[in-house]
C-alpha positions, 0 to 999 in steps of 0.5 A: 120729871123728878130729879134728885139734884138741882144745880144753881148758877151761883159761885163762891170763893175758891178756898184753894185759890188764895187772895183775890186782888185787883190792881187798878186806878181809883179816884175819890171825891175830896171831902172839901167838896161837901159844902160847895156841892150842897150849897149849889144843889140848894141854891134857888130852893127857897122852900125848906132848903135844909131838907136837901141834905144829899146831892143826887149823882144819878145823872152824872152816872148816866152821863158816864154810861153814855160817853165813858162806858169803861169807867166803873162807878161803884154806886149810885152814891159816892161818899165825899171821902178820899179814902172811899173811891168813886171811880175805878179803871184799869187804865187812868182816864184822861183827867181833862176829859173827866173834868169836862164831864164834872163841869157839865154835871155842875151846870146841869144841877143849876142850868138857870142863868141867874145861878151862873155866878154861883156856879162859877164860884163852886167850880173854882172852889172844887179845883177840879185840876187837882183830881188825881188817879191813884194806883191801888189794890182792892181785895175783891172778897172784902167783907164783914159778918153780921151778928146773924152770921151773914156775909156783908161785902164792902159796898163798892164790891157790888159794882166793882167785882161783877164788872171785873168778872164780866171783863174776863168773860168778854175775853173768852172765845165765842160761845159755840154750839152745834157749829154756830158761834155767838160773841158776847160784848161787855156793856157799860156799868148798869144804872141804879141796879148793881151788877154787870152785863154782857150781850151777844153782838152782832144781833141775832135775827128771826123772820116771821110771816105776816097775815098778808104773806109778807115777811118781817125781821126781828132782832135780839141778843143773848144777855149774861148778867153777873151779880154779887149776892149773899144768903141769910146766915152764910158768911160767904159771898156769892156770885150769881150768873144769869142768862136771858134775851134782850129784844131790839126794836125795828121801826118806830119807837114808842116814846113815854111821856116820862123817862126814856128809852134805852139805846145801846151804842158802839162807836169806833171813835171817842164821843168826847174829844181827848177820851179813849175809844170805848171798848164796851157798849155805851148806854144812852136814852132817847126821851120825848120833850113836848113841843121839841120832839125826840132828843137824847136825854140830858141833851136839851138846850142846856143839857150835859150832852149838849155842853160836851158837844156830844149830841152832834156826834150821836145818831140823829134821835129823830131818825132813830126813833122812826127807824130804830134798826137803821144803825144796827149794822153800823152807820157813820161809825156807830152801831145802835140798838133800841131796846124793845118795850112791851108798850111798843107792841108784840115782838116776834122773839119770845122772852127767856131761855130754856134750861138746856141752853142756859146750862151750856151758856152759863157753864161756858161763862163760868170758865172765866171765873176760875180759879178764883171761884167755884160753883156752890154746892148742889141742892139735894131733894128733901127727905120729906119731899115725897109728902105732898099736901092732901088733895080736896080736888082730885087730879084728872087721869092722863090719857096715854098716847098709845091708849086704845079707843076703848081705854080713852072712852073709859078714862074720859068717863072716869074724868067726867066723874072726877070733874063732878066730884071736884065741882061739888067740893068747889060748890061747898067751898063757895057756900061756906064763903057766901053763906045762906044768901047764896052767890050773886054775880052781875055780868056786864057784857059786850058780846053774846059769845062771852056771856054764854062762855061765862054761863057755861063756865059757872055751870061746869065749875060748880056742877050746876047743870041739873039745878038750873031754874031760870034761863033768860036774857037777863037772869040765870039762876040755879038752886042746888041743895047747898048753894043758890047762884044768880047771874044777872046779865046786862050790857056794858054799854057806854060804861066801857067807852074810852075815857075822855071826850070823843077821840081825845084823851084826857090830859095827865093830871086834873083832866085824867082825875076828872075823867076817872071820877066821872066814870066811877060815879056812872058805874056806881050809879048804874050798879046801884040802879040795877041792884034795886031792880034785882036785889040784893047787890051782887058779890061780884061784877064780871066785866067784858072789856076791850083789851088795852090795845083797843084804846088810843092812849093808856089814859083812856082805858076805863078799867081802873074807873070801872073797878073803883065804881064797882067798889063804891057799889060794894062789889069786887070786880073781875075783867075778861077781854072781848074776843077778837073779830077774827073768829077767836078759837072757842076753846081759848074763849072757854079757857079764859072764861073759866079762868075769869070765873075762878078768879072772881070766886077767889075775890069773893073769898073762896079758897082751898087752903092746902092741907099739909101732910106733916101730921103732928109736926105742925100744930092743928090750930095754926094760923097763917099770917102774912104782911105786905106793903102796898106801895106806889110812888106818885105819878101823873095819873095816880097819887102816892100809895103806902098801906101795910096789909095783913092777911090771916088764914085761921083753921076755924074760919071759912073766910080769909081775913085781912086788915090795915092800920086803919081798921080796928078789926079783921074783915073778910078778904073781899071787903079788904080789897074794896077798902083798898081800891083808890086809896091814896097815901096819907100825908103823914106817911111821906117820909121813910121814917114815917113809913117805917114807924107805921109799919113797925106799929102795925106789925107789933099790934097785929102780933100782940093780938095773936100772941096766944095762938100758934101763928106762922108769919110769912114775909116777902123779902123784896116787898117788906124789907125796905121798911122793915130792915130786920128782913134784910140778909144782914138783919136776920138773926136766927130766932130773934126779931127786931121791929122798927127801931126797937132792940133785937129781942128773943122771938118768944117775947112776942109769943111762945107759939110764933114762927117767922119765915122770910121768902125771897124770889129771883127778882133782881137776881136775888136767888140764882137761876137753876136747873135740874141735873139732866146731863152735862149739857142739858138741864131739866125742871123739877118741883120739890123742896131742896136742901143745900148739900153743905147745910149740915143738920142745922140749916135754916135756908131751903129752896122751893121749885115747881114744875113748868106751868101747864100753859107752857109746852116748849121743850126744855131743850129748845134753843134761841141763840144757836140751832140744835139737833132735835130728836129727829136729827134735824136742826131746829131753833125756836126764837119765837117762843116764850121760854119760862123757868120756875122761880127758885124761892128761898125760905129762910127760917128766921124764927122758930121755937125750941125743938122745931125741925126747920126742914119740916116747917120749910116743907109746910111752907112749900106745900102751901104753893099747891092750892087745889083751886089753881091749875098750876102751882103758885109763884108764892105760898098761898097767903103771900099770893093773896097778899100780893093780889091786894096790889090789883086793887090798890095799884090798878095800873103800872105807870102808863107813861114810863118805859123802863129797859126790858129785863134781859136776864130773868123771866120772873118779875123785878122789885125795887130793892135788893136784899144785900146790896147798898141802896145808894141813890145819892152822894152821902153827905 
């Protein structure tokens, strides 16, 4: 539905409220601690100890979250400087207790018996008894302004300010709607991610029926998140509120091999003798220790929790891992809830909240921000919004509910004709991508149902029905005037079997590498042999593979090995899940087959690039260029990866092109995907500076070779900025560019036809949650390009939204936290449904040429989200979407052995960095 205004859950300082000052107590680490701590950390590290220039503090902060949740640590690193506090509290925390926590941390740094004497000397030299809480006043709006005009808040405020606001929200009367009340409780300060959080407690309950007729209970909580953020070119800080759902585990807990499973704890008594009783939920982690079992993290034989005698006071980790719900209602003075993770299987409660409930919940929470903050100016619809991209694929005609049978028949006939025209256009695009050789596909299937569904999808997609020339058990062929298509069908057989020997999963490391390598060779050899029987080799291999739940362990899933083998045989690959044995609905299989076929064509290089409707305002021969960093930290299954990628759309070229620093020229997109498969980071790209240098060289080289052509560069803030710092909010300066460690330059020094747009998403709450203005207590969803009402005539920041995806049919008014009255006047609640809210994309027009209209270029980027070969709008503009898809080849899996806490406040993804918050992980020595 079209709305004229969009409201953001973002708040700025109230100019009429005066100073915003916090009176509290703070504690800083003395500067004289620097050398003793560094020496202790380096002790025993015989191989190049000088490279350890910082002391990690993350484990100490994790300990505080578990046993002293009311303390606020202002960062994952704290300077050893008396003038820069590390901890804040409203009431001084007992120093003897804090000293015991620091002693436990020192022991954790060097738990080996041979380091005991060195540990004692360090502890004595620190003189922990001299620590003192100091009463201070903190300016909660303290900030500077960058050269580009962007607010740069003081580092400590990214954690401190959200915590103060969260404590104010926790003091509000319960949230109430439709006669039901929901109480929110503050939780311990977040870990590596900045911000603060509250969750509803006691947990809410939802009951479902099982297949055998029994009933199963599920638990969940509403979550409110508070984050301090900034926006490019704005000198004003802002607070983002967001709301979502956190789901709790009942029954056995899946334990990852690495990391831990977050557990929220509430106790009536202090965990550490002499400490005050916490007012917030503490957060601890369950972890799996081989040959020992489930333990509290940091609670091993010489762990911090053990040394503090905390372990005996906590709920039994073994029992909690088997019966996660046992302490949920309270037992032995504790309430405990284990966060559900997708690796634990499906959950009866869906993720997310729909707009109307979010409106009410966040407006309720925003009361606590008054009078110091006011809601940010609304967004108005762009005057250019009525213009959409030109369509190559025609939309089908809708059938109204009140249509007569005759009208339905007529509309269906017209839709069939539209489908034929669209299929013909799609076929022409395929022909342009693959050339005179035609399209060749290899289908490795397990069931006849999937085989038939893929064949039917191919015919429908390209209007090939009347052109079929060969039908058989192994080959289907079509010869249209403009395109020849061959689909060769063979059984997948043992290539789809689990990796490993028998039912035994390969061990992490060398065994897994060997199993992947073996299957990779088998797949490549099988495809090469099949290609000799039916030459030439196919462009695309479609593989029908069992779902991941069919494999006993993630390491046995052969998907990655099959993709590698296909790449070795010169093919891109697309997977489709084997239908279930419970007579899966045929229309669902048909839908998935059509999606798999369309995705396969896109990997072959078929694209409908949106054709803008902005006439002469955009150069006719404009290139689109996107940079992307393919990155992965090392894990037990795959090595580290760091590869800069560039994607290029040229108006005069039928194919999408791509390149990496290792390539001397642009290559077709499918070839780029194959080249990325199985890549491992070069040894010369291990350090941050090395990665920054190669990124800068790649960007500089790519731009140089396009400097004579009109080129629009699109960058993704959360992906690129950690190795291209100019893309951070404080780094941006309008119409200037800085590459690597070079100086800030005028944009035109890299070409008089160059423009640069930075796109930011809602990952890590960087852009706020939003809703279209429907009524005081209801919100809607609407697509469009949006302009801040207070932007003036020279605004450089715009926002893009899309409609709800066609696969999501849940009403925008549906609720999960309380019931509501539906249109029939009946109480209704739908916690079992997944809620989905389109992301709010931020377009920062970082670099334009003189006389360019920023809004026109923002509309051009917005239109690039509506590609004709996708059913719904894209999450990113097309070229960035293509760049992001390179991850599927270079990074085939998430780490299968690690579980992170389920994101409680966003339906969109997360990323590693935030735009404007200090990325602090260690002591700054």
